[in-house]
N, C-alpha and C positions, 0 to 999 in steps of 0.2 A: 617815562615815555608816554604820551598821550595815546588814546585809544587810536585815534586816526593814524598817527605816526606808526604804532604797532601793526596796524593793518597794512600800511604801506611796505614796511619791512618785509612782513609775510607775502605780499604781492611781489616784492623783489627776489624772494626765494622761490616764487612760481616762475618768474622770468630765468633764473639760474637753472631750475629743474627742466623748464622747456628747452633751453639750450643744450643741457645734458642729454635728454632724451632724444632730440633731433640727432645728436652725436652718436648715441646708442644706435639708433635706427641705421645710421651711416655704416656703423661697423658690423652690426648684424646682418643687414640685408642692403648691402651697397647697390645692387641692380636695381631694386625697387626705388632707392633713393634717387639714383642717377635718372631713371625713368620718370619720376616724379617732377624733376627739375629740367626735364627735356635734355638730358645729357646723354650722349651715347658713347660709352667707353668702348674703344675697338679692340681691346685685348684684355687679358688678365691682368696686366700692368695698369690698364686705366682703371679696373675695378679696385684694384690695391690702392690707387691715388684717392678714389672716391671714399673707400673705407678709412684711410689715414687721415686725408685733408677734410673732408666733410664729417667724418665719424670721430676719429680719435682726438682731433683738435677741439671740437665743440664738447664732446663728452667730458673731456679732461677739464676744460675751463668751467663748464657748468658744475661739475662735481666739486671743483676746488672752492668755487663760490660757496656751494652749499655746505660743504664741510667747514671751511675756515670761518665763514661769516665775517670776513675783513672787509673794510671799506674799499681797500683796491681791488678786491675780487669783484665786489659789485659794480664798481665802475668799469672794470674790464668787460664784464659780461654787457653792460649797457653800451659800452663803445663798440662792442662787437655787433650788437644788434643794429644799432644806428649806422654803423659802418656799412653793413649790408643793404641797409635802405638806402643810404646815400648812393652806394654803388649801382643799386637797381635804378634809382632815379637818373643818375648819369647815363646808364645804359639806354634809357629811353632816347636820349638826344643823339648818342654816338651810334648804337646799334640798331635802334628803330625795330625791336623786337615785335613779333606778333604776341599780343597780350591776350591772355585769357583770365578767368575768375581766380584761378591759382596764383597767377603773377600778382593780381592786385591783393589777395588775401595775404600772401606772403609779405607784400610791402606794409599792410596794416598791422600784422603780427611784429614785423621788424621795429617799426615805429613805436607800438604800444609797449612790446616787452622792454625796448631799449629806454624809453622815457621812464617806465616804471622801475627799472634797474638803477637808473641814475638817481632818481628821485628817494629811492630807498635807500641807497648808498649815502646820499646827503643826509637824510634824516638819522641814519645810524650814526654817523660822524657828529651830528648835533646833539644827539642823546649822549655819546660818550663824552663830548665836551661839557656837558651839563652835569653828568655824574662826576666829573672831575673838578667840577666848579669853574670851568672856563665859560667865557661868554661864547 
């Protein structure tokens, strides 16, 4: 694996770690995560949903990608980030939310982490094929 490919794979791990850590934050401090996203859970059930949906889901996916180092895990992380970015862009047309610096920073992070994760997964697959003597 060339040095630049190795660096990209490491950046892919950063993307997975970022997803996992955002999930851990959702599990450990769901009220703060909900507030940062301008969500207002109306009950303890709402907090539980933030903890599970924004916490547990992302923490588990990011951790799986970090531990397994499998191509599919990297693709799943990249698709999750880019799916969030796509939904954020669609929401601009449908919901017309008031945006602030955080909204745009989240979009930049989603696109960046998603692109890096997919590129790293692609390079990991290429490296595996080369090691096996496949084109």
